[in-house]
Structures are given as structure tokens and as C-alpha cells.
All heavy atoms as a GROMACS GRO file, in nm:
protein
  554
    1MET      N    1  -0.619   1.748  -0.520
    1MET     CA    2  -0.490   1.706  -0.470
    1MET      C    3  -0.492   1.555  -0.449
    1MET      O    4  -0.570   1.504  -0.372
    1MET     CB    5  -0.461   1.779  -0.340
    1MET     CG    6  -0.321   1.761  -0.292
    1MET     SD    7  -0.280   1.885  -0.172
    1MET     CE    8  -0.279   1.786  -0.026
    2ARG      N    9  -0.406   1.483  -0.518
    2ARG     CA   10  -0.406   1.338  -0.514
    2ARG      C   11  -0.327   1.282  -0.396
    2ARG      O   12  -0.361   1.176  -0.347
    2ARG     CB   13  -0.345   1.284  -0.643
    2ARG     CG   14  -0.433   1.306  -0.762
    2ARG     CD   15  -0.526   1.196  -0.769
    2ARG     NE   16  -0.555   1.153  -0.904
    2ARG     CZ   17  -0.661   1.083  -0.930
    2ARG    NH1   18  -0.745   1.053  -0.835
    2ARG    NH2   19  -0.686   1.044  -1.051
    3THR      N   20  -0.220   1.347  -0.354
    3THR     CA   21  -0.140   1.295  -0.243
    3THR      C   22  -0.156   1.385  -0.121
    3THR      O   23  -0.168   1.506  -0.133
    3THR     CB   24   0.008   1.284  -0.280
    3THR    OG1   25   0.057   1.414  -0.314
    3THR    CG2   26   0.029   1.189  -0.394
    4LYS      N   27  -0.154   1.320  -0.005
    4LYS     CA   28  -0.164   1.392   0.122
    4LYS      C   29  -0.044   1.352   0.206
    4LYS      O   30  -0.010   1.234   0.213
    4LYS     CB   31  -0.288   1.354   0.200
    4LYS     CG   32  -0.416   1.364   0.129
    4LYS     CD   33  -0.526   1.318   0.223
    4LYS     CE   34  -0.634   1.248   0.146
    4LYS     NZ   35  -0.743   1.204   0.230
    5LYS      N   36   0.018   1.446   0.272
    5LYS     CA   37   0.123   1.416   0.369
    5LYS      C   38   0.069   1.458   0.505
    5LYS      O   39   0.030   1.573   0.524
    5LYS     CB   40   0.251   1.493   0.338
    5LYS     CG   41   0.324   1.440   0.219
    5LYS     CD   42   0.458   1.507   0.204
    5LYS     CE   43   0.531   1.448   0.085
    5LYS     NZ   44   0.665   1.505   0.071
    6THR      N   45   0.069   1.363   0.598
    6THR     CA   46   0.012   1.392   0.729
    6THR      C   47   0.072   1.301   0.834
    6THR      O   48   0.109   1.188   0.805
    6THR     CB   49  -0.142   1.373   0.725
    6THR    OG1   50  -0.195   1.406   0.852
    6THR    CG2   51  -0.181   1.232   0.689
    7PRO      N   52   0.084   1.349   0.957
    7PRO     CA   53   0.118   1.257   1.066
    7PRO      C   54  -0.006   1.179   1.106
    7PRO      O   55  -0.119   1.223   1.083
    7PRO     CB   56   0.164   1.350   1.178
    7PRO     CG   57   0.094   1.478   1.150
    7PRO     CD   58   0.081   1.487   1.001
    8GLY      N   59   0.014   1.064   1.166
    8GLY     CA   60  -0.101   0.985   1.206
    8GLY      C   61  -0.063   0.867   1.293
    8GLY      O   62   0.054   0.836   1.311
    9ILE      N   63  -0.164   0.802   1.348
    9ILE     CA   64  -0.149   0.685   1.435
    9ILE      C   65  -0.221   0.568   1.369
    9ILE      O   66  -0.336   0.582   1.327
    9ILE     CB   67  -0.210   0.712   1.573
    9ILE    CG1   68  -0.143   0.831   1.639
    9ILE    CG2   69  -0.198   0.588   1.662
    9ILE    CD1   70  -0.210   0.874   1.767
   10VAL      N   71  -0.156   0.454   1.362
   10VAL     CA   72  -0.218   0.333   1.307
   10VAL      C   73  -0.307   0.274   1.416
   10VAL      O   74  -0.257   0.237   1.522
   10VAL     CB   75  -0.112   0.231   1.262
   10VAL    CG1   76  -0.177   0.105   1.212
   10VAL    CG2   77  -0.023   0.290   1.156
   11ILE      N   78  -0.438   0.267   1.391
   11ILE     CA   79  -0.528   0.214   1.494
   11ILE      C   80  -0.587   0.078   1.457
   11ILE      O   81  -0.648   0.014   1.541
   11ILE     CB   82  -0.640   0.315   1.529
   11ILE    CG1   83  -0.719   0.355   1.408
   11ILE    CG2   84  -0.581   0.436   1.596
   11ILE    CD1   85  -0.837   0.445   1.440
   12ARG      N   86  -0.570   0.035   1.331
   12ARG     CA   87  -0.615  -0.099   1.292
   12ARG      C   88  -0.530  -0.148   1.176
   12ARG      O   89  -0.498  -0.070   1.087
   12ARG     CB   90  -0.762  -0.098   1.252
   12ARG     CG   91  -0.814  -0.239   1.218
   12ARG     CD   92  -0.958  -0.239   1.180
   12ARG     NE   93  -0.973  -0.166   1.054
   12ARG     CZ   94  -1.088  -0.122   1.006
   12ARG    NH1   95  -1.198  -0.141   1.074
   12ARG    NH2   96  -1.096  -0.057   0.892
   13LYS      N   97  -0.496  -0.276   1.179
   13LYS     CA   98  -0.420  -0.338   1.071
   13LYS      C   99  -0.482  -0.474   1.043
   13LYS      O  100  -0.504  -0.552   1.134
   13LYS     CB  101  -0.274  -0.353   1.112
   13LYS     CG  102  -0.186  -0.414   1.007
   13LYS     CD  103  -0.043  -0.422   1.057
   13LYS     CE  104   0.044  -0.494   0.958
   13LYS     NZ  105   0.181  -0.507   1.009
   14LYS      N  106  -0.512  -0.500   0.915
   14LYS     CA  107  -0.578  -0.624   0.878
   14LYS      C  108  -0.513  -0.679   0.752
   14LYS      O  109  -0.492  -0.605   0.656
   14LYS     CB  110  -0.726  -0.597   0.852
   14LYS     CG  111  -0.806  -0.718   0.815
   14LYS     CD  112  -0.951  -0.680   0.792
   14LYS     CE  113  -1.030  -0.798   0.743
   14LYS     NZ  114  -1.166  -0.762   0.709
   15ALA      N  115  -0.481  -0.809   0.752
   15ALA     CA  116  -0.422  -0.873   0.634
   15ALA      C  117  -0.526  -0.885   0.525
   15ALA      O  118  -0.639  -0.927   0.550
   15ALA     CB  119  -0.368  -1.010   0.672
   16VAL      N  120  -0.490  -0.848   0.402
   16VAL     CA  121  -0.584  -0.854   0.291
   16VAL      C  122  -0.546  -0.965   0.195
   16VAL      O  123  -0.624  -1.055   0.169
   16VAL     CB  124  -0.589  -0.718   0.217
   16VAL    CG1  125  -0.679  -0.727   0.096
   16VAL    CG2  126  -0.636  -0.610   0.309
   17ASN      N  127  -0.430  -0.962   0.141
   17ASN     CA  128  -0.382  -1.064   0.050
   17ASN      C  129  -0.257  -1.128   0.112
   17ASN      O  130  -0.231  -1.113   0.230
   17ASN     CB  131  -0.347  -1.003  -0.086
   17ASN     CG  132  -0.469  -0.961  -0.164
   17ASN    OD1  133  -0.577  -1.014  -0.142
   17ASN    ND2  134  -0.453  -0.866  -0.252
   18GLU      N  135  -0.182  -1.198   0.027
   18GLU     CA  136  -0.062  -1.264   0.076
   18GLU      C  137   0.041  -1.164   0.127
   18GLU      O  138   0.109  -1.188   0.227
   18GLU     CB  139  -0.002  -1.347  -0.036
   18GLU     CG  140   0.116  -1.431   0.006
   18GLU     CD  141   0.163  -1.522  -0.105
   18GLU    OE1  142   0.079  -1.572  -0.180
   18GLU    OE2  143   0.284  -1.540  -0.115
   19LYS      N  144   0.056  -1.050   0.061
   19LYS     CA  145   0.157  -0.953   0.101
   19LYS      C  146   0.103  -0.813   0.127
   19LYS      O  147   0.180  -0.722   0.158
   19LYS     CB  148   0.265  -0.945  -0.007
   19LYS     CG  149   0.340  -1.075  -0.020
   19LYS     CD  150   0.459  -1.061  -0.106
   19LYS     CE  151   0.528  -1.197  -0.112
   19LYS     NZ  152   0.659  -1.189  -0.163
   20ASP      N  153  -0.026  -0.793   0.119
   20ASP     CA  154  -0.086  -0.661   0.138
   20ASP      C  155  -0.161  -0.655   0.271
   20ASP      O  156  -0.196  -0.757   0.327
   20ASP     CB  157  -0.184  -0.628   0.026
   20ASP     CG  158  -0.119  -0.632  -0.111
   20ASP    OD1  159   0.004  -0.619  -0.118
   20ASP    OD2  160  -0.192  -0.649  -0.209
   21CYS      N  161  -0.185  -0.535   0.318
   21CYS     CA  162  -0.269  -0.520   0.437
   21CYS      C  163  -0.346  -0.388   0.428
   21CYS      O  164  -0.307  -0.296   0.358
   21CYS     CB  165  -0.187  -0.528   0.565
   21CYS     SG  166  -0.074  -0.394   0.592
   22ALA      N  167  -0.455  -0.384   0.499
   22ALA     CA  168  -0.538  -0.263   0.508
   22ALA      C  169  -0.515  -0.202   0.645
   22ALA      O  170  -0.512  -0.271   0.746
   22ALA     CB  171  -0.685  -0.298   0.491
   23VAL      N  172  -0.496  -0.072   0.648
   23VAL     CA  173  -0.471  -0.002   0.774
   23VAL      C  174  -0.573   0.110   0.790
   23VAL      O  175  -0.622   0.168   0.693
   23VAL     CB  176  -0.327   0.055   0.781
   23VAL    CG1  177  -0.227  -0.055   0.789
   23VAL    CG2  178  -0.297   0.146   0.665
   24LEU      N  179  -0.604   0.139   0.914
   24LEU     CA  180  -0.689   0.253   0.948
   24LEU      C  181  -0.601   0.351   1.023
   24LEU      O  182  -0.544   0.317   1.127
   24LEU     CB  183  -0.808   0.209   1.033
   24LEU     CG  184  -0.908   0.317   1.069
   24LEU    CD1  185  -0.977   0.370   0.943
   24LEU    CD2  186  -1.011   0.264   1.165
   25ILE      N  187  -0.588   0.471   0.970
   25ILE     CA  188  -0.498   0.572   1.023
   25ILE      C  189  -0.582   0.686   1.080
   25ILE      O  190  -0.676   0.733   1.016
   25ILE     CB  191  -0.405   0.625   0.912
   25ILE    CG1  192  -0.323   0.511   0.855
   25ILE    CG2  193  -0.315   0.735   0.964
   25ILE    CD1  194  -0.255   0.544   0.725
   26LEU      N  195  -0.547   0.730   1.199
   26LEU     CA  196  -0.613   0.844   1.260
   26LEU      C  197  -0.522   0.965   1.245
   26LEU      O  198  -0.412   0.968   1.299
   26LEU     CB  199  -0.643   0.818   1.408
   26LEU     CG  200  -0.718   0.927   1.482
   26LEU    CD1  201  -0.856   0.945   1.421
   26LEU    CD2  202  -0.728   0.894   1.628
   27SER      N  203  -0.568   1.063   1.169
   27SER     CA  204  -0.488   1.181   1.137
   27SER      C  205  -0.552   1.305   1.201
   27SER      O  206  -0.674   1.317   1.201
   27SER     CB  207  -0.482   1.199   0.985
   27SER     OG  208  -0.426   1.323   0.952
   28PRO      N  209  -0.471   1.397   1.253
   28PRO     CA  210  -0.530   1.518   1.312
   28PRO      C  211  -0.589   1.612   1.208
   28PRO      O  212  -0.676   1.692   1.241
   28PRO     CB  213  -0.412   1.584   1.384
   28PRO     CG  214  -0.292   1.531   1.319
   28PRO     CD  215  -0.325   1.395   1.270
   29PHE      N  216  -0.546   1.604   1.082
   29PHE     CA  217  -0.594   1.696   0.979
   29PHE      C  218  -0.706   1.638   0.893
   29PHE      O  219  -0.795   1.709   0.849
   29PHE     CB  220  -0.479   1.738   0.887
   29PHE     CG  221  -0.365   1.801   0.961
   29PHE    CD1  222  -0.242   1.739   0.965
   29PHE    CD2  223  -0.381   1.919   1.030
   29PHE    CE1  224  -0.137   1.794   1.033
   29PHE    CE2  225  -0.276   1.977   1.098
   29PHE     CZ  226  -0.154   1.914   1.101
   30PHE      N  227  -0.702   1.505   0.868
   30PHE     CA  228  -0.797   1.442   0.777
   30PHE      C  229  -0.891   1.343   0.846
   30PHE      O  230  -0.974   1.282   0.779
   30PHE     CB  231  -0.723   1.370   0.664
   30PHE     CG  232  -0.637   1.461   0.582
   30PHE    CD1  233  -0.500   1.458   0.595
   30PHE    CD2  234  -0.693   1.551   0.494
   30PHE    CE1  235  -0.419   1.542   0.520
   30PHE    CE2  236  -0.614   1.636   0.419
   30PHE     CZ  237  -0.477   1.632   0.432
   31GLY      N  238  -0.879   1.322   0.974
   31GLY     CA  239  -0.965   1.228   1.045
   31GLY      C  240  -0.921   1.085   1.023
   31GLY      O  241  -0.803   1.055   1.013
   32LYS      N  242  -1.019   0.994   1.013
   32LYS     CA  243  -0.987   0.853   0.990
   32LYS      C  244  -0.965   0.829   0.840
   32LYS      O  245  -1.048   0.869   0.759
   32LYS     CB  246  -1.099   0.763   1.040
   32LYS     CG  247  -1.108   0.757   1.191
   32LYS     CD  248  -1.199   0.648   1.238
   32LYS     CE  249  -1.343   0.677   1.204
   32LYS     NZ  250  -1.436   0.578   1.261
   33ILE      N  251  -0.856   0.762   0.808
   33ILE     CA  252  -0.823   0.730   0.669
   33ILE      C  253  -0.810   0.580   0.658
   33ILE      O  254  -0.729   0.519   0.728
   33ILE     CB  255  -0.692   0.797   0.626
   33ILE    CG1  256  -0.699   0.948   0.644
   33ILE    CG2  257  -0.658   0.761   0.481
   33ILE    CD1  258  -0.566   1.018   0.628
   34ASP      N  259  -0.891   0.520   0.573
   34ASP     CA  260  -0.883   0.376   0.548
   34ASP      C  261  -0.801   0.357   0.421
   34ASP      O  262  -0.840   0.405   0.315
   34ASP     CB  263  -1.024   0.319   0.530
   34ASP     CG  264  -1.029   0.171   0.549
   34ASP    OD1  265  -0.930   0.113   0.597
   34ASP    OD2  266  -1.133   0.111   0.516
   35ALA      N  267  -0.686   0.290   0.432
   35ALA     CA  268  -0.594   0.282   0.318
   35ALA      C  269  -0.533   0.143   0.308
   35ALA      O  270  -0.534   0.065   0.404
   35ALA     CB  271  -0.483   0.385   0.332
   36TYR      N  272  -0.479   0.113   0.189
   36TYR     CA  273  -0.408  -0.013   0.165
   36TYR      C  274  -0.258   0.015   0.163
   36TYR      O  275  -0.214   0.119   0.116
   36TYR     CB  276  -0.447  -0.072   0.030
   36TYR     CG  277  -0.584  -0.132   0.027
   36TYR    CD1  278  -0.689  -0.065  -0.032
   36TYR    CD2  279  -0.609  -0.254   0.085
   36TYR    CE1  280  -0.816  -0.118  -0.034
   36TYR    CE2  281  -0.736  -0.309   0.085
   36TYR     CZ  282  -0.838  -0.240   0.025
   36TYR     OH  283  -0.963  -0.294   0.024
   37ALA      N  284  -0.182  -0.082   0.214
   37ALA     CA  285  -0.036  -0.076   0.206
   37ALA      C  286   0.008  -0.197   0.125
   37ALA      O  287   0.007  -0.310   0.173
   37ALA     CB  288   0.025  -0.080   0.345
   38ASN      N  289   0.042  -0.172  -0.001
   38ASN     CA  290   0.081  -0.280  -0.091
   38ASN      C  291   0.220  -0.332  -0.055
   38ASN      O  292   0.315  -0.256  -0.045
   38ASN     CB  293   0.081  -0.232  -0.236
   38ASN     CG  294  -0.057  -0.197  -0.284
   38ASN    OD1  295  -0.155  -0.253  -0.237
   38ASN    ND2  296  -0.066  -0.104  -0.375
   39GLY      N  297   0.230  -0.463  -0.033
   39GLY     CA  298   0.358  -0.526   0.000
   39GLY      C  299   0.402  -0.507   0.143
   39GLY      O  300   0.518  -0.528   0.176
   40ALA      N  301   0.313  -0.469   0.232
   40ALA     CA  302   0.351  -0.438   0.370
   40ALA      C  303   0.386  -0.562   0.451
   40ALA      O  304   0.458  -0.553   0.550
   40ALA     CB  305   0.240  -0.361   0.439
   41ARG      N  306   0.337  -0.678   0.412
   41ARG     CA  307   0.366  -0.800   0.488
   41ARG      C  308   0.490  -0.872   0.436
   41ARG      O  309   0.528  -0.976   0.488
   41ARG     CB  310   0.245  -0.892   0.484
   41ARG     CG  311   0.126  -0.831   0.556
   41ARG     CD  312   0.005  -0.917   0.549
   41ARG     NE  313   0.032  -1.048   0.605
   41ARG     CZ  314  -0.035  -1.157   0.574
   41ARG    NH1  315  -0.133  -1.150   0.487
   41ARG    NH2  316  -0.006  -1.271   0.629
   42ASN      N  317   0.554  -0.817   0.334
   42ASN     CA  318   0.677  -0.873   0.282
   42ASN      C  319   0.790  -0.845   0.380
   42ASN      O  320   0.797  -0.738   0.439
   42ASN     CB  321   0.709  -0.808   0.146
   42ASN     CG  322   0.815  -0.879   0.069
   42ASN    OD1  323   0.867  -0.981   0.114
   42ASN    ND2  324   0.848  -0.827  -0.047
   43MET      N  325   0.880  -0.940   0.400
   43MET     CA  326   0.986  -0.925   0.499
   43MET      C  327   1.084  -0.812   0.465
   43MET      O  328   1.140  -0.749   0.553
   43MET     CB  329   1.064  -1.056   0.515
   43MET     CG  330   0.981  -1.166   0.578
   43MET     SD  331   0.917  -1.120   0.740
   43MET     CE  332   1.065  -1.126   0.836
   44LYS      N  333   1.104  -0.783   0.338
   44LYS     CA  334   1.197  -0.678   0.296
   44LYS      C  335   1.127  -0.548   0.260
   44LYS      O  336   1.183  -0.463   0.192
   44LYS     CB  337   1.280  -0.727   0.178
   44LYS     CG  338   1.370  -0.842   0.214
   44LYS     CD  339   1.454  -0.885   0.096
   44LYS     CE  340   1.542  -1.001   0.136
   44LYS     NZ  341   1.625  -1.046   0.025
   45SER      N  342   1.005  -0.530   0.307
   45SER     CA  343   0.927  -0.411   0.275
   45SER      C  344   0.976  -0.291   0.355
   45SER      O  345   1.029  -0.303   0.465
   45SER     CB  346   0.780  -0.436   0.306
   45SER     OG  347   0.706  -0.318   0.293
   46LYS      N  348   0.954  -0.172   0.298
   46LYS     CA  349   0.989  -0.049   0.370
   46LYS      C  350   0.889  -0.018   0.482
   46LYS      O  351   0.914   0.067   0.565
   46LYS     CB  352   0.998   0.068   0.273
   46LYS     CG  353   0.870   0.098   0.200
   46LYS     CD  354   0.890   0.208   0.100
   46LYS     CE  355   0.763   0.232   0.020
   46LYS     NZ  356   0.781   0.336  -0.078
   47PHE      N  357   0.774  -0.087   0.483
   47PHE     CA  358   0.671  -0.065   0.585
   47PHE      C  359   0.682  -0.162   0.703
   47PHE      O  360   0.597  -0.159   0.791
   47PHE     CB  361   0.532  -0.084   0.526
   47PHE     CG  362   0.498   0.007   0.413
   47PHE    CD1  363   0.455  -0.044   0.292
   47PHE    CD2  364   0.507   0.143   0.426
   47PHE    CE1  365   0.422   0.038   0.187
   47PHE    CE2  366   0.475   0.227   0.322
   47PHE     CZ  367   0.432   0.175   0.201
   48THR      N  368   0.782  -0.248   0.707
   48THR     CA  369   0.786  -0.360   0.800
   48THR      C  370   0.764  -0.319   0.946
   48THR      O  371   0.677  -0.372   1.013
   48THR     CB  372   0.918  -0.436   0.787
   48THR    OG1  373   0.931  -0.481   0.653
   48THR    CG2  374   0.921  -0.556   0.878
   49GLY      N  375   0.837  -0.226   0.998
   49GLY     CA  376   0.821  -0.187   1.138
   49GLY      C  377   0.733  -0.067   1.159
   49GLY      O  378   0.696  -0.035   1.272
   50HIS      N  379   0.697   0.002   1.055
   50HIS     CA  380   0.626   0.129   1.068
   50HIS      C  381   0.475   0.113   1.082
   50HIS      O  382   0.410   0.199   1.141
   50HIS     CB  383   0.656   0.219   0.949
   50HIS     CG  384   0.801   0.248   0.933
   50HIS    ND1  385   0.869   0.332   1.017
   50HIS    CD2  386   0.892   0.200   0.845
   50HIS    CE1  387   0.996   0.338   0.980
   50HIS    NE2  388   1.013   0.257   0.876
   51LEU      N  389   0.418   0.008   1.028
   51LEU     CA  390   0.273  -0.007   1.029
   51LEU      C  391   0.223  -0.099   1.138
   51LEU      O  392   0.123  -0.167   1.121
   51LEU     CB  393   0.224  -0.056   0.892
   51LEU     CG  394   0.239   0.044   0.778
   51LEU    CD1  395   0.188  -0.016   0.650
   51LEU    CD2  396   0.167   0.173   0.809
   52ASP      N  397   0.289  -0.103   1.252
   52ASP     CA  398   0.239  -0.177   1.367
   52ASP      C  399   0.134  -0.092   1.438
   52ASP      O  400   0.125   0.030   1.417
   52ASP     CB  401   0.352  -0.212   1.463
   52ASP     CG  402   0.443  -0.319   1.408
   52ASP    OD1  403   0.395  -0.400   1.325
   52ASP    OD2  404   0.561  -0.323   1.447
   53LEU      N  405   0.056  -0.156   1.523
   53LEU     CA  406  -0.051  -0.084   1.593
   53LEU      C  407   0.005   0.022   1.686
   53LEU      O  408   0.108   0.002   1.752
   53LEU     CB  409  -0.137  -0.182   1.672
   53LEU     CG  410  -0.222  -0.276   1.589
   53LEU    CD1  411  -0.296  -0.371   1.681
   53LEU    CD2  412  -0.319  -0.201   1.504
   54LEU      N  413  -0.062   0.134   1.692
   54LEU     CA  414  -0.033   0.249   1.777
   54LEU      C  415   0.102   0.314   1.751
   54LEU      O  416   0.157   0.381   1.838
   54LEU     CB  417  -0.046   0.210   1.926
   54LEU     CG  418  -0.183   0.161   1.969
   54LEU    CD1  419  -0.181   0.122   2.115
   54LEU    CD2  420  -0.289   0.266   1.944
   55ASN      N  421   0.157   0.296   1.631
   55ASN     CA  422   0.277   0.369   1.591
   55ASN      C  423   0.238   0.506   1.538
   55ASN      O  424   0.141   0.521   1.464
   55ASN     CB  425   0.354   0.294   1.482
   55ASN     CG  426   0.452   0.196   1.538
   55ASN    OD1  427   0.468   0.185   1.658
   55ASN    ND2  428   0.518   0.126   1.450
   56VAL      N  429   0.317   0.606   1.574
   56VAL     CA  430   0.296   0.741   1.523
   56VAL      C  431   0.399   0.763   1.413
   56VAL      O  432   0.518   0.753   1.436
   56VAL     CB  433   0.316   0.846   1.635
   56VAL    CG1  434   0.298   0.985   1.580
   56VAL    CG2  435   0.219   0.820   1.748
   57CYS      N  436   0.352   0.791   1.291
   57CYS     CA  437   0.439   0.807   1.175
   57CYS      C  438   0.392   0.923   1.089
   57CYS      O  439   0.280   0.970   1.104
   57CYS     CB  440   0.439   0.680   1.089
   57CYS     SG  441   0.502   0.535   1.168
   58ASP      N  442   0.478   0.966   0.999
   58ASP     CA  443   0.438   1.059   0.894
   58ASP      C  444   0.404   0.977   0.771
   58ASP      O  445   0.485   0.898   0.725
   58ASP     CB  446   0.552   1.156   0.862
   58ASP     CG  447   0.580   1.251   0.977
   58ASP    OD1  448   0.485   1.287   1.047
   58ASP    OD2  449   0.697   1.288   0.995
   59PHE      N  450   0.285   0.995   0.717
   59PHE     CA  451   0.235   0.916   0.605
   59PHE      C  452   0.224   1.002   0.481
   59PHE      O  453   0.194   1.121   0.488
   59PHE     CB  454   0.096   0.860   0.637
   59PHE     CG  455   0.095   0.760   0.748
   59PHE    CD1  456   0.061   0.798   0.876
   59PHE    CD2  457   0.127   0.629   0.724
   59PHE    CE1  458   0.059   0.707   0.979
   59PHE    CE2  459   0.126   0.536   0.825
   59PHE     CZ  460   0.093   0.575   0.953
   60GLU      N  461   0.246   0.939   0.367
   60GLU     CA  462   0.212   0.998   0.239
   60GLU      C  463   0.110   0.906   0.176
   60GLU      O  464   0.137   0.788   0.153
   60GLU     CB  465   0.334   1.012   0.149
   60GLU     CG  466   0.303   1.080   0.019
   60GLU     CD  467   0.427   1.107  -0.063
   60GLU    OE1  468   0.533   1.133  -0.005
   60GLU    OE2  469   0.416   1.103  -0.186
   61ILE      N  470  -0.009   0.957   0.151
   61ILE     CA  471  -0.121   0.875   0.108
   61ILE      C  472  -0.171   0.925  -0.028
   61ILE      O  473  -0.199   1.044  -0.045
   61ILE     CB  474  -0.234   0.880   0.212
   61ILE    CG1  475  -0.182   0.826   0.344
   61ILE    CG2  476  -0.355   0.803   0.165
   61ILE    CD1  477  -0.274   0.848   0.459
   62TYR      N  478  -0.180   0.834  -0.123
   62TYR     CA  479  -0.233   0.862  -0.256
   62TYR      C  480  -0.381   0.827  -0.255
   62TYR      O  481  -0.418   0.715  -0.222
   62TYR     CB  482  -0.159   0.779  -0.361
   62TYR     CG  483  -0.222   0.786  -0.498
   62TYR    CD1  484  -0.203   0.895  -0.580
   62TYR    CD2  485  -0.302   0.681  -0.544
   62TYR    CE1  486  -0.261   0.902  -0.705
   62TYR    CE2  487  -0.360   0.687  -0.669
   62TYR     CZ  488  -0.340   0.797  -0.748
   62TYR     OH  489  -0.398   0.804  -0.871
   63THR      N  490  -0.464   0.922  -0.291
   63THR     CA  491  -0.608   0.896  -0.297
   63THR      C  492  -0.650   0.880  -0.441
   63THR      O  493  -0.639   0.973  -0.521
   63THR     CB  494  -0.688   1.010  -0.232
   63THR    OG1  495  -0.648   1.133  -0.288
   63THR    CG2  496  -0.667   1.014  -0.083
   64GLY      N  497  -0.696   0.760  -0.474
   64GLY     CA  498  -0.744   0.731  -0.608
   64GLY      C  499  -0.894   0.745  -0.616
   64GLY      O  500  -0.958   0.793  -0.521
   65PRO      N  501  -0.954   0.704  -0.726
   65PRO     CA  502  -1.099   0.717  -0.740
   65PRO      C  503  -1.178   0.623  -0.649
   65PRO      O  504  -1.288   0.654  -0.608
   65PRO     CB  505  -1.124   0.682  -0.887
   65PRO     CG  506  -1.004   0.610  -0.931
   65PRO     CD  507  -0.890   0.656  -0.846
   66GLY      N  508  -1.118   0.508  -0.611
   66GLY     CA  509  -1.193   0.413  -0.530
   66GLY      C  510  -1.136   0.390  -0.391
   66GLY      O  511  -1.208   0.360  -0.298
   67SER      N  512  -1.005   0.405  -0.376
   67SER     CA  513  -0.944   0.375  -0.247
   67SER      C  514  -0.819   0.459  -0.227
   67SER      O  515  -0.775   0.531  -0.316
   67SER     CB  516  -0.908   0.226  -0.238
   67SER     OG  517  -0.812   0.196  -0.337
   68SER      N  518  -0.760   0.449  -0.109
   68SER     CA  519  -0.638   0.520  -0.076
   68SER      C  520  -0.524   0.420  -0.059
   68SER      O  521  -0.545   0.310  -0.012
   68SER     CB  522  -0.655   0.599   0.053
   68SER     OG  523  -0.758   0.693   0.039
   69ILE      N  524  -0.403   0.461  -0.096
   69ILE     CA  525  -0.286   0.374  -0.088
   69ILE      C  526  -0.176   0.447  -0.013
   69ILE      O  527  -0.145   0.563  -0.043
   69ILE     CB  528  -0.237   0.336  -0.229
   69ILE    CG1  529  -0.346   0.260  -0.304
   69ILE    CG2  530  -0.110   0.253  -0.222
   69ILE    CD1  531  -0.313   0.236  -0.450
   70VAL      N  532  -0.115   0.380   0.085
   70VAL     CA  533  -0.002   0.434   0.158
   70VAL      C  534   0.121   0.418   0.071
   70VAL      O  535   0.156   0.307   0.031
   70VAL     CB  536   0.018   0.364   0.294
   70VAL    CG1  537   0.140   0.419   0.364
   70VAL    CG2  538  -0.104   0.377   0.379
   71THR      N  539   0.191   0.528   0.038
   71THR     CA  540   0.307   0.520  -0.048
   71THR      C  541   0.437   0.542   0.025
   71THR      O  542   0.543   0.502  -0.022
   71THR     CB  543   0.298   0.624  -0.163
   71THR    OG1  544   0.285   0.753  -0.108
   71THR    CG2  545   0.182   0.591  -0.253
   72GLU      N  546   0.434   0.608   0.140
   72GLU     CA  547   0.558   0.634   0.213
   72GLU      C  548   0.529   0.637   0.362
   72GLU      O  549   0.429   0.689   0.404
   72GLU     CB  550   0.616   0.768   0.168
   72GLU     CG  551   0.751   0.798   0.221
   72GLU     CD  552   0.807   0.926   0.165
   72GLU    OE1  553   0.794   0.948   0.044
   72GLU    OE2  554   0.863   1.003   0.243
   0.00000   0.00000   0.00000
């Protein structure tokens, strides 16, 4: 299964590139998930207010061969 839908809490957020960031999500079903959010630091991004620290959100995470990406 490539995509996971799960609720979770953002416990760490770190800037990676000019517009990307890495987040650490604590999920009750999958544990800690280390994932990238592409374009999350862009002002018009759909992730703008959702990926702040200690926010509780429903996440859709794509797991690839090397890393995980937050898609929704």
C-alpha cells in the first residue's frame, strides 16, 4: 500500500529547501512518520496553516522507496 491516511500531530518542522520542509508526524496507527512536504513554505500553499507545531490533522502520506511525502 503506497498511500496511508491517518490522523496525527506535527511534533517537528524543519526547513529543507527554499519552499520545502521536513515534518515529523506522530500517528496513533503508524507511530512516528518522517516525511517531506513539498512547497509547504510557499505563501499560497495548501499546507500553510496546517503544518504548524502541535496541530492535529488528517494526513495522506505517500511512501516511496526512499522517503515519505505529505500529499494532503
